[in-house]
C-alpha positions as CSV (number, residue, x, y, z in Angstrom):
1,X,-6.0,12.1,18.5
2,X,-2.9,10.1,19.3
3,X,-2.8,11.7,22.8
4,X,-6.5,11.2,23.3
5,X,-6.2,7.5,22.5
6,X,-3.0,7.1,24.5
7,X,-0.9,6.1,21.4
8,X,2.9,6.4,21.5
9,X,4.4,7.8,18.3
10,X,7.9,6.7,17.3
11,X,9.6,8.8,14.6
12,X,12.0,7.0,12.2
13,X,12.5,4.5,9.5
14,X,11.4,1.0,10.5
15,X,12.6,-2.5,9.7
16,X,10.8,-5.6,10.7
17,X,13.2,-8.2,12.2
18,X,10.6,-10.9,12.8
19,X,7.5,-11.6,14.8
20,X,7.2,-8.9,17.5
21,X,10.5,-7.2,16.6
22,X,11.0,-3.8,15.0
23,X,14.1,-1.7,14.6
24,X,14.1,2.0,13.9
25,X,17.2,2.7,11.9
26,X,16.8,6.5,11.5
27,X,15.0,9.3,13.3
28,X,14.8,10.6,16.8
29,X,13.6,7.3,18.3
30,X,16.3,5.0,16.9
31,X,16.5,1.6,18.6
32,X,15.0,-1.9,18.9
33,X,11.4,-2.4,20.0
34,X,9.3,-5.4,20.9
35,X,5.5,-5.8,20.5
36,X,2.7,-8.2,20.3
37,X,1.6,-7.5,16.7
38,X,2.8,-5.4,13.8
39,X,0.6,-3.7,11.2
40,X,2.2,-2.5,7.9
41,X,0.4,0.5,6.5
42,X,3.1,2.3,4.5
43,X,1.0,3.2,1.5
44,X,2.4,3.6,-2.0
45,X,4.7,5.6,-4.3
46,X,4.1,7.0,-7.8
47,X,5.3,4.7,-10.5
48,X,7.3,5.7,-13.6
49,X,8.4,4.3,-17.0
50,X,11.8,3.2,-18.3
51,X,13.5,6.3,-19.7
52,X,11.4,8.6,-17.6
53,X,13.1,9.9,-14.4
54,X,10.9,11.9,-12.0
55,X,12.7,14.9,-10.6
56,X,9.6,16.8,-9.2
57,X,10.7,19.9,-11.1
58,X,10.1,19.3,-14.9
59,X,9.1,15.7,-14.8
60,X,6.7,15.4,-11.8
61,X,4.5,13.0,-10.0
62,X,1.2,14.0,-8.4
63,X,3.3,15.5,-5.5
64,X,5.3,17.7,-7.7
65,X,2.2,18.7,-9.8
66,X,0.7,20.2,-6.7
67,X,3.9,22.2,-5.9
68,X,4.6,23.9,-9.2
69,X,5.6,27.5,-8.6
70,X,4.1,28.9,-11.9
71,X,1.6,28.0,-14.5
72,X,3.1,25.8,-17.2
73,X,2.3,27.0,-20.7
74,X,2.1,23.3,-21.8
75,X,1.6,20.3,-19.6
76,X,1.9,16.8,-20.9
77,X,0.1,14.2,-18.7
78,X,1.4,10.6,-19.1
79,X,-1.5,8.3,-18.2
80,X,-5.3,8.9,-18.4
81,X,-6.3,7.4,-15.1
82,X,-7.8,9.1,-12.0
83,X,-4.8,11.2,-11.0
84,X,-3.8,12.3,-14.5
85,X,-7.3,13.5,-15.3
86,X,-7.8,15.2,-11.9
87,X,-4.6,17.2,-12.1
88,X,-4.7,17.7,-15.9
89,X,-8.2,19.3,-15.7
90,X,-7.1,21.5,-12.8
91,X,-4.1,22.9,-14.7
92,X,-6.3,23.3,-17.9
93,X,-8.8,25.3,-15.9
94,X,-5.9,27.5,-14.7
95,X,-5.0,28.2,-18.3
96,X,-2.4,25.6,-19.3
97,X,-2.4,23.7,-22.6
98,X,-2.9,20.1,-21.5
99,X,-2.2,17.0,-23.6
100,X,-2.9,13.6,-22.2
101,X,-0.9,10.5,-23.5
102,X,-2.4,7.1,-22.8
103,X,-1.1,3.7,-23.9
104,X,-4.5,2.1,-24.0
105,X,-7.2,2.9,-26.5
106,X,-9.4,4.5,-23.9
107,X,-9.2,6.7,-20.7
108,X,-10.1,5.6,-17.2
109,X,-9.0,2.0,-17.6
110,X,-11.2,-0.4,-15.7
111,X,-14.1,2.0,-15.4
112,X,-17.4,1.5,-17.2
113,X,-16.8,2.2,-20.9
114,X,-19.9,4.4,-21.4
115,X,-18.8,6.6,-18.5
116,X,-15.3,6.8,-19.9
117,X,-16.4,7.8,-23.3
118,X,-18.8,10.5,-21.9
119,X,-16.0,12.0,-19.8
120,X,-13.6,12.0,-22.7
121,X,-16.0,14.1,-24.6
122,X,-16.5,16.5,-21.7
123,X,-12.7,16.8,-21.1
124,X,-12.2,17.6,-24.8
125,X,-14.8,20.4,-24.5
126,X,-12.8,21.7,-21.6
127,X,-9.7,22.1,-23.8
128,X,-7.7,18.9,-23.1
129,X,-6.3,17.0,-26.0
130,X,-5.7,13.3,-26.0
131,X,-3.3,10.9,-27.7
132,X,-4.6,7.4,-27.1
133,X,-2.9,4.1,-28.1
134,X,0.4,6.0,-27.7
135,X,3.6,4.9,-25.8
136,X,6.0,7.2,-24.2
137,X,9.5,6.0,-25.0
138,X,11.5,8.6,-23.1
139,X,11.3,12.0,-21.4
140,X,14.3,14.2,-20.9
141,X,14.3,17.3,-18.7
142,X,16.2,20.5,-19.3
143,X,16.3,23.9,-17.6
144,X,13.5,25.2,-19.7
145,X,11.2,22.2,-20.3
146,X,10.8,18.5,-21.2
147,X,11.3,16.7,-24.5
148,X,9.3,13.5,-24.9
149,X,9.6,10.8,-27.5
150,X,6.3,9.0,-28.2
151,X,5.2,6.3,-30.7
152,X,2.1,4.4,-31.6
153,X,1.5,1.6,-29.0
154,X,1.3,-1.0,-31.6
155,X,4.5,0.0,-33.3
156,X,5.5,2.8,-35.6
157,X,7.7,5.8,-36.0
158,X,8.5,7.9,-33.0
159,X,7.9,11.7,-32.8
160,X,9.0,14.4,-30.4
161,X,6.7,16.5,-28.1
162,X,8.0,19.6,-26.3
163,X,6.4,20.7,-23.0
164,X,7.1,22.9,-20.0
165,X,6.2,20.1,-17.5
166,X,5.4,16.4,-17.8
167,X,3.2,14.7,-15.2
168,X,3.8,11.0,-14.8
169,X,0.5,9.4,-13.6
170,X,0.7,5.7,-14.7
171,X,-0.2,4.3,-11.4
172,X,1.4,3.6,-8.0
173,X,3.3,0.8,-6.4
174,X,3.5,-0.5,-2.8
175,X,5.9,1.3,-0.5
176,X,7.7,-1.8,0.9
177,X,11.3,-1.1,0.2
178,X,13.5,-1.0,3.3
179,X,11.1,-2.8,5.6
180,X,13.2,-5.9,5.6
181,X,10.2,-8.1,4.5
182,X,12.2,-10.7,2.6
183,X,14.6,-11.2,5.4
184,X,11.8,-11.4,7.9
185,X,9.9,-13.9,5.8
186,X,7.0,-11.8,4.7
187,X,5.8,-13.1,1.3
188,X,5.0,-10.8,-1.7
189,X,3.0,-11.4,-4.8
190,X,4.2,-11.0,-8.4
191,X,3.4,-7.3,-8.3
192,X,5.3,-6.6,-5.1
193,X,2.2,-6.4,-2.9
194,X,2.2,-8.1,0.5
195,X,0.2,-11.3,0.6
196,X,-2.4,-11.5,3.3
197,X,-5.2,-13.9,4.3
198,X,-8.8,-13.1,5.1
199,X,-7.7,-11.6,8.5
200,X,-5.1,-9.4,6.8
201,X,-2.3,-11.5,8.4
202,X,0.9,-12.0,6.3
203,X,2.9,-15.1,6.0
204,X,4.7,-14.1,9.2
205,X,2.7,-14.7,12.3
206,X,1.2,-11.6,14.0
207,X,2.4,-9.3,11.2
208,X,-0.5,-7.8,9.3
209,X,-0.8,-5.4,6.3
210,X,-3.5,-3.1,4.9
211,X,-4.2,-0.5,2.3
212,X,-2.0,0.2,-0.8
213,X,0.6,-2.5,0.1
214,X,-2.0,-5.3,-0.4
215,X,-4.3,-6.3,-3.2
216,X,-7.2,-4.1,-4.0
217,X,-7.9,-0.5,-5.1
218,X,-5.3,2.0,-3.9
219,X,-7.9,4.3,-2.3
220,X,-7.6,6.1,1.0
221,X,-11.1,5.1,2.1
222,X,-10.5,1.5,1.2
223,X,-7.3,1.6,3.4
224,X,-9.3,3.1,6.2
225,X,-11.8,0.3,6.1
226,X,-9.0,-2.2,6.0
227,X,-7.5,-0.6,9.1
228,X,-10.7,-0.5,11.1
229,X,-11.4,-4.1,10.2
230,X,-8.0,-5.6,11.0
231,X,-7.9,-3.9,14.4
232,X,-11.4,-5.1,15.2
233,X,-10.3,-8.6,14.4
234,X,-7.2,-8.2,16.6
235,X,-9.5,-7.3,19.4
236,X,-11.5,-10.5,18.9
237,X,-14.4,-8.8,17.3
238,X,-16.0,-9.4,13.9
239,X,-14.6,-7.3,11.0
240,X,-15.6,-7.1,7.4
241,X,-14.9,-5.0,4.3
242,X,-17.3,-5.3,1.3
243,X,-15.0,-4.6,-1.6
244,X,-18.0,-4.6,-4.0
245,X,-19.2,-1.5,-2.2
246,X,-16.1,0.6,-2.3
247,X,-16.7,3.7,-4.5
248,X,-14.1,4.9,-6.9
249,X,-14.2,8.7,-7.4
250,X,-12.4,10.9,-9.9
251,X,-12.3,14.4,-8.5
252,X,-12.6,16.3,-11.7
253,X,-15.3,18.8,-12.7
254,X,-17.7,17.3,-13.2
255,X,-16.8,14.4,-10.9
256,X,-16.9,10.7,-11.9
257,X,-18.0,8.1,-9.4
258,X,-18.3,4.4,-9.9
259,X,-19.5,1.5,-7.7
260,X,-19.7,-2.3,-8.2
261,X,-19.7,-3.9,-11.6
262,X,-19.4,-2.2,-15.0
263,X,-21.3,-3.3,-18.0
264,X,-18.2,-4.8,-19.5
265,X,-17.6,-6.9,-16.3
266,X,-21.1,-8.2,-16.2
267,X,-20.9,-9.2,-19.8
268,X,-17.6,-11.0,-19.3
269,X,-19.0,-12.9,-16.3
270,X,-22.2,-13.8,-18.2
271,X,-24.5,-12.1,-15.8
272,X,-27.8,-11.0,-17.3
273,X,-28.6,-7.4,-16.3
274,X,-31.0,-4.5,-16.9
275,X,-30.0,-0.9,-16.8
276,X,-31.5,2.5,-16.4
277,X,-30.0,5.9,-17.1
278,X,-31.0,9.5,-16.3
279,X,-29.4,12.7,-17.6
280,X,-28.4,15.5,-15.3
281,X,-29.8,17.8,-17.9
282,X,-33.3,16.7,-16.8
283,X,-32.6,17.2,-13.1
284,X,-34.0,20.4,-11.7
285,X,-31.2,21.1,-9.2
286,X,-28.5,20.5,-11.8
287,X,-30.3,22.9,-14.2
288,X,-30.8,25.5,-11.5
289,X,-27.1,25.5,-10.6
290,X,-25.8,25.2,-14.2
291,X,-24.2,21.7,-13.7
292,X,-26.0,19.7,-16.4
293,X,-23.2,17.6,-17.7
294,X,-23.4,13.8,-17.1
295,X,-25.8,11.2,-16.1
296,X,-26.6,8.4,-13.6
297,X,-26.6,4.8,-14.7
298,X,-27.8,1.9,-12.6
299,X,-27.2,-1.8,-13.4
300,X,-29.4,-4.4,-11.8
301,X,-29.6,-8.2,-12.0
302,X,-32.2,-9.2,-14.6
303,X,-33.5,-12.0,-12.4
304,X,-33.6,-10.4,-8.9
305,X,-33.4,-6.7,-9.6
306,X,-30.5,-6.4,-7.1
307,X,-28.3,-3.4,-7.8
308,X,-25.0,-4.7,-9.2
309,X,-23.3,-1.4,-10.2
310,X,-23.8,2.4,-10.3
311,X,-21.9,4.8,-12.5
312,X,-22.3,8.6,-12.3
313,X,-20.9,11.6,-14.1
314,X,-22.0,14.9,-12.6
315,X,-21.6,17.7,-10.1
316,X,-21.0,16.1,-6.7
317,X,-21.0,12.6,-8.1
318,X,-18.6,11.6,-5.3
319,X,-21.3,12.6,-2.8
320,X,-24.3,11.2,-4.6
321,X,-22.7,7.7,-5.0
322,X,-22.8,7.0,-1.3
323,X,-26.6,6.7,-1.3
324,X,-26.0,3.8,-3.7
325,X,-23.2,2.3,-1.6
326,X,-25.6,2.1,1.3
327,X,-28.3,0.6,-0.8
328,X,-25.9,-2.0,-2.2
329,X,-24.5,-2.8,1.2
330,X,-28.0,-3.8,2.3
331,X,-28.7,-5.8,-0.9
332,X,-31.2,-3.3,-2.3
333,X,-33.0,-3.7,-5.6
334,X,-33.4,-0.9,-8.1
335,X,-37.1,-0.9,-7.1
336,X,-36.1,-0.2,-3.5
337,X,-34.3,2.9,-4.6
338,X,-37.1,3.9,-7.0
339,X,-39.7,3.7,-4.2
340,X,-37.6,5.7,-1.7
341,X,-38.7,9.3,-1.4
342,X,-36.0,11.7,-2.5
343,X,-36.1,15.4,-1.6
344,X,-36.8,18.0,-4.2
345,X,-34.9,19.8,-5.7
346,X,-31.8,17.6,-5.1
347,X,-29.1,16.0,-7.3
348,X,-30.0,12.7,-5.8
349,X,-33.3,12.7,-7.5
350,X,-31.3,11.6,-10.6
351,X,-30.6,8.3,-8.7
352,X,-34.3,7.7,-8.1
353,X,-35.0,8.4,-11.8
354,X,-32.2,6.1,-13.0
355,X,-33.7,3.4,-10.7
356,X,-37.1,3.9,-12.2
357,X,-35.5,3.8,-15.7
358,X,-34.3,0.2,-14.9
359,X,-37.9,-0.8,-15.3
360,X,-38.7,1.8,-18.0
361,X,-40.6,4.1,-15.7
362,X,-38.5,7.2,-15.4
363,X,-40.8,10.2,-14.9
364,X,-39.0,13.3,-16.1
365,X,-37.6,12.1,-19.5
């Protein structure tokens, strides 16, 4: 694709020296280069905790968890977010004993609470165990395993946990080290992210940034939309990203997908809403394929019926959610979805039923 689009690839480690100036300090293309604009898209790194050093052998990030050479008898997952649950459930299905430790009193922080509680019950049925409201004080690797010291998050006596491998999945941080941003005059926020304006331009003229290094969800598809938009703007065209319509997907089994506002966010903002839910157990395609865990929930404005949020647990939830993303992008109401013909038998019929349920008219429950 680089060749097709006549893009020159330079291989090395880059440092920004100012507007239109980049130096490659390592690699086969070392040297100084000039340009019209610079776009920073360096992504993110896995974060860790004080007293926990990732070695990618016994104490691993998501990268190391994908490269283990044998099945750990016991895997401890530090953090109950997207990545921890995705990889934790994979290793559990392969036969490992998996224990998840989370500092907060819930899993999937930031996600709709009803969805999080439902998935917690499903994960426990799959064999995972959870320690919520628990802090990891340290983790020490040896040749044979990992020793972790944990304690109640609100204070209390510490205890020791032994495991073969510990997966650290407490989040990610922007990959901006070594870029020379401070020296070049590129401003960062309090969390180390690059500050940008509505055009994705940094505090340094003609230097732009997208994706994980700026504010917003650290998701590949969000970064892709950022990239398309900023280049369209550079070319003098209109560009726009609707961050309210960026789906978040947890690739577990079943999948979890979320879009727009959660019930907790709507309550906090004082927005009156109605909701409709439909269980996958009542969906004919889900029953036929044996994937009956989960449900679809649609949240709509109580005054206008406009869809404000959609939350799904179920087989292929990450695919189903995109019907709702399109609907929300066009300002659809729950009634619009309810009156759209959905093929039978399909999993997406659960979306139509949930939309009908917003007005108390679901057919198959």
